[in-house]
N, C-alpha and C positions, 0 to 999 in steps of 0.2 A: 052786558051780554048774558045770554042764557048759560047756565052752568055747563052744559055739554060743550058749548063753543069755548068757554073759558078753559075747560080741560084740554081741548084740542090746541088752543093757543099756547098753553103751558108746555104741552108735549112738543109742539113745533119749535118753540123758543129754545127748549133744551137740545133738540136735534141740531138746530142752527148753531148754537154755541159749540156743540161737539164738532160740527163740520168745520167751523172756523178755526177751532183749536187744532184739529187734525191738519188742516191746510197750512196753518202757520208753523206746524211741527214738521212739515215736509212729507206728510203721509197722504199723498194725493189719492191713492185708491180708496182709502178709508173716507177721506173728505168727500170724494165724488159719491160714494154710496150714501153718506149721510145727507148730502145736498139733495140726492134723489128722494130719500125718505122725507126730507123737509118739504120738497115740492109736493109730494103726495098728501102730506098733512095740510098744506095750503089749499090744495084742491078740496079736501074734506071740509075745511073751514069755509071756503067759498060756496060750496054747495049748500051748507047749512045756512049761511048768511042769505043766499038767494032765496032759500025756502022761507026764511023769516022776513023777506021783503027788503033787506038791507043791501040794495044793489050797489051803492057806492063802496061800501067796505068789502063786498064780495069782489068787486072789480079789482080792488087793491090786492086781495088775496090771490086772485087769478094771475095778476101781473107778477106778484112775488113768486108764485109757483113757477111761472115761465122762467123767471130769472134764476131760480134755484136749479131748474132743469138744465139751463145753460152752464151753470157752475158744475153740474154733475156730468158735463160733456154728453148731454142728451138733447141735441138741438132739434131732433125730429119731434120729441115730446113737447118741447117748448113751442115749436112752430104750430103744433096742433092746438095747443091752448090759445095761442095768439090769434089763430085763424077764427076760433070761436068768439074771442073777444071782439074782433073787428065786425062781427055780425050784430053786435049790441049797439044801442044808441050811446055814442061817446061824445064827450066835449072835444073841442079842437086840441086841447092840451093832452088829453088821454090818447087821442088818435095819434098824435106825434110820438108820444112815449111808446105806444104799441108798435108803431112803424119802426122806431129805432131798435126795439128788441127783435123785430122781424128781420131787420137788416143784419143784426148780429148773428141771428140764426143762419141766414143765407151765407154769410161769410164763413161761419164755422163748418157748414155743410160743404162749401166749396173747398176749403182747406182739407177737410177729411177725405174728400173724393180725389184730391190731388196726391194724397200720400199713398 
């Protein structure tokens, strides 16, 4: 990878480790904030990979970003990313994966609207 992307990946990995540690320590608010930061780093990585023409790895980063937004209790942000992904050419396997994440977003939005 390009050095800029490598730096972003290291930053993202560190944030993800911190988020998981906070989550396992029962510090939900801190974990959610860190998962949101991680999602934003994944978006940066995905944009950079797209720019460099690495569509497959960009797709992975977009999906990871959506997953981190869900862990951050930000289903609207996750849903927005997933909607953009569904506009791309996807393999059947990727389409199923994105649809599962979209379903999880819908479930979380439904639960939050009922509370």
